[in-house]
N, C-alpha and C positions, 0 to 999 in steps of 0.2 A: 203521502210519502214525505212531503216537506216537514210535517209535524214529527215524523220519526227521525228524519235526518238532523233536525235542529238540535235536539238534546245530545245526539252523538257528536256533532260538531263542537258543541260547547265543552263537552268532556275532553275531546281531543285537544282543543285550543287551550284549555286550562292546564292540561298535563304537559304539553310540549313547550320547549323554550330552553334558555340557558340553564335553568334549574328544572330538571325533568321529574315529573310525578306520574306514576302509573295511573291511568284514568280510573280504574276500579278502586284505587285507594283515596280518591278525592273526597267522597262522602265521609269516610272515617277521619281524614285529615281535618276537614272542616268541623266535624262534630266534636272531636276530642282535642282540637287545636294542637295536633302533632307537628313534628318538624315539617316545614314547608307551608304552614298556615299563613304567615304574613305575606308570602309571595302570592299565594292563591287569593286571599281575601282582599288585600290592599293594593295589589298590582294587576293581577290577571283578570279577576272577575269584573272590576270596574271597566276595563277595556272591552271585555267580551260583551257585557250588558250594553255599554254605550254603542259599540259597533252594531249590535242587533237593533237597537232603537233607531240609529241613524240610517242603517240599511233599509229597514222597513218603511221609514218616512220617505226616503228618496224614491224607492221603488213604487210605492202606492201613489205618490204624487205624479210620477211619470205616467203611470197607467191612467190616472184620472185626466191628465192633460191630453193624452193621446185620444181618449174618448171624447173630450170636449171639442178638440180641434178636428177630430176625425182624420188624424194625420199620424202615421206610424213613426214619423221622425220627431214628433213633439217630445220635449223633455222639460224638466223643472225650471230650466233657465229661460224659457220663452217669455214668462210674464215679468221678468226683471228682478226676481227676488234674489237669485244667485249673484248677479252682477252688483245689485244694490248692497248685499251683504259684504261682498268683496270691497266695495267702495268704503263702507263704514269701517271695516277692519283696517284698510290702508290709511284712511284719514286718522283713525285713532293712533295707529302706530307711529305715523310720521309727524302729525301735528302735536299730539300729546305725549309722544315718546313712549307710549304703552305703560307709563307708570301710574297714571290716575286710575283709581278703582282696583288696582292690582290685577289679579288674574281674571277678573270679571269685566275689565274695560273693553277688550276686543270682542268677546261674545255679545255683550250688551250693545255695543256700537254696530256690530254686524247685523244682529237681529232687528234693531231699530231702523237702520238705513234700508235693509232689505224690505221691511214692511212699508216704509215710506215710498220707495220706488214702485212697489206693487200697487199701492193706493193711487199713485200718480198714473200708472198704466191704466188702471180701471177708470179713473176720472176722465182721462183723455179720450178713451174709447166709448164713453157713455154719451148718448145723445137721445134726448126725449124720453129718458127713463129706461132706455134699452141699450144693450151692449152688443155690437155686432162682432162675431168671432174673428172675422178678418181684420177689423180695426184693432181689436185687442191684440192680435198677433203682430200687426205692424207697429203699434205703439210700444209693445214689448221689445221689438227689434231696435226701434229708435232709442229708447231709454237704455237698453243694453249697450248700445254703441256709445252713448254719452257717458254712462258709468265706466265703460272700459277705457275711454279717453281720460277720464279723471283718475282712474287707477294708474294709467300710464304716467300721468303727471306726478302723482304721488311717488311712484317708483323712481322717476327722474330726480325728485327732490330729496329722496331718502339718503341717509348716510349708510356706511357699510353695515353697521349693526342693525339698523332699521330694515335695510334691504334683505338681510339674512332672515329677519323675523317675517317679513312679507313673503319671501320665497317659501319658507316652510309652512306658513299658514295656507297659502294658495295650493300647495301640494297635498295638503290634508293628512290627517293621522290621528291616532288615539294615544299618543305618548303622554299627554297631559290629563288623561282620564282619571277622575277620582269619584268616590261615591257622592260627593257634593254636586259635581257636574251632572252625574246620573240622576240624582233626585230632583234637580232643577229641570232637567230635560223631560223626565217621564210625564209630568202632568200635561205639558204642552203636546207631547206625542200622543197621549191618550185622547185629548180633545180633538186634535187634528185627525187622527185615525177614525174616530167615531164619526166626525163630520163627513169624511170622504167615503167611508163604508156605506153610509146612508144614501149616497147618490148612485149606488150600483144599478138599480132598476131604471132610473131616469137616464143613465148613460147608455143603457141598452136601447132605449127608445130614441135618443138623439142620434144614434148611429145611423138611423134611417133618414136624418135631416131634421133641421129645426122646425120647419113647418109641419112635417109629419108627426114629430114628437109633441108639438103643441096640440094638434088635433087628437092625439091619443091621451090628452089630459096632463101632460107634463108641463110644469111651470118652468119654461126654459130660462127665463131671466133669473129666477130663484136658484135654479140648478147651477148656472154659471157663477152667480154671486157666491154661493156656498162652496162651490168647487175651488174658485180662486182663493177664497178665504182659507179653506183647509190646506191648499197647496202652499200658500204664503206662510201659514203657521208652521207646517211641518218642515218645509225646506229651510225657512229662516232659522228654526231651531237646530236642524241638522247641520247647516253650514256654520252657524255660530259655535256649535259644540265641537265640530271636527274639521273645519276648514273646507277647502274645495275638493270634493270627491266626485268625479264624473263617471259617466257610463252606466251607473246603477239604475237610474230612472229610465234609461233607454233600452238596455239589454234585457233586464229581468221581465218586464211586461211582455216583450216580444216572445221570449222563450216560453212564458206561461200560455200565451195565445197559440203558439205552435203545438204545444203539448195538449192543452185542454180546451181549446176553442176560445171564442171571443165574448162569452157571457161574463159581464163585469161582476156578477154575483160571486164568481169564482176567481176571476182575474185579479180583483182588488185584494181580497185576503190572501190569495196565493202569491201576489207580488210582494205583499208585506212580509210573508214568511220567507220567500225566495231572496228578497233583499237582505234580510237579517242573516240568512245562511251565507250569502255571498260575501258580505263584509266581515263576518266572523272569520271565514277562511282566508280572505284577503289580508286581514290583520295578522293572522297566524303566519301566513307566508312572508309578510313584510318584516316581521321581527325574528324570523328563523333562517331565512335564506342567506343572509349575509351577517349572521350573528358573530360578534356582539353588536355590530352596527344595526341600523334599522332603516329599511326603505320607507319612503312616504306611501301611505295607503293609496292616495290618488294616483301615484305612478303605477302601482300594482294593478289597480282596476283598469287603467287605460291600456297597459301592456297586455293584460290577459283578456280584457273585454273587447278591445279593438279587433284582434285577429279572430276571436270567437264569434263576434258579431258579423264579420265578413264571411266566415264559414257558414253561419246561419243564412245569410243573404244568398250565397251561392247554392247551398244545399236545398233551401226551401223557397227560392225566389218565385216559383210558380204559385205556391200557396199564399205567399205574402201579398202578391199583387192581384190575386183573384178577387 
């Protein structure tokens, strides 16, 4: 179903906006470069493709962490990569003024700092060659708090222009999407998605418990290592490309589990498709509901995802906690 809805959502998102193009005319417009071609090819399709990539990375990362921690409330921010990326972006904007390296300064700083914080979480939680899940969670919470405090300090030190840049970055969006950003993000997304999809069977086993999974032949330490690596890679790339966009990694995997069960062989690829679909539609909503202005996509996902998630909890709470 998701595979069928995704191309439909792409056509609808490409056709709607301040300059409207009928969805069935899009292939002809692109092929023969008719009127509307520049809007489609240089403005809308980079946004749509980047939204799909970011949505898939955030959702599959959330599904993976929920499996690793065996906790339905786990999301990509638990291992510190989101807060670390925010810290890197805020440091770059405030300390360097955002001018160094041009448009690539903030994304590179966000990705680098997010990776460093995640490595720090892993090293702190490692003991005797093993990583305990509870320690990993607590280390992530601690470093998230430290990174959040540093972000607050950068916000305090920022001038008006820097504060505006920080605010818009943390709210998230695809207004700066270009084909260059897309082509830089795609290889990272492919590697991260491949790494995470390969963990599906092991995640099914670890849902029984680490000891049980080990006796079933699952290399639990390798599973945690590769899962954290894949999540850090995908979330770091997503946050650096689009800023802070929440709720995708929490809501989409839950919805997939309610619809199709808890088998990660279906939850992981389904989450990737569902996350792509969600962010394409959220971006469409953000740029059309108050046109010609544009709502931050992070605000849209929170406003729509929060009430929807509460409805899911109320409607299916018996199934969720069984």
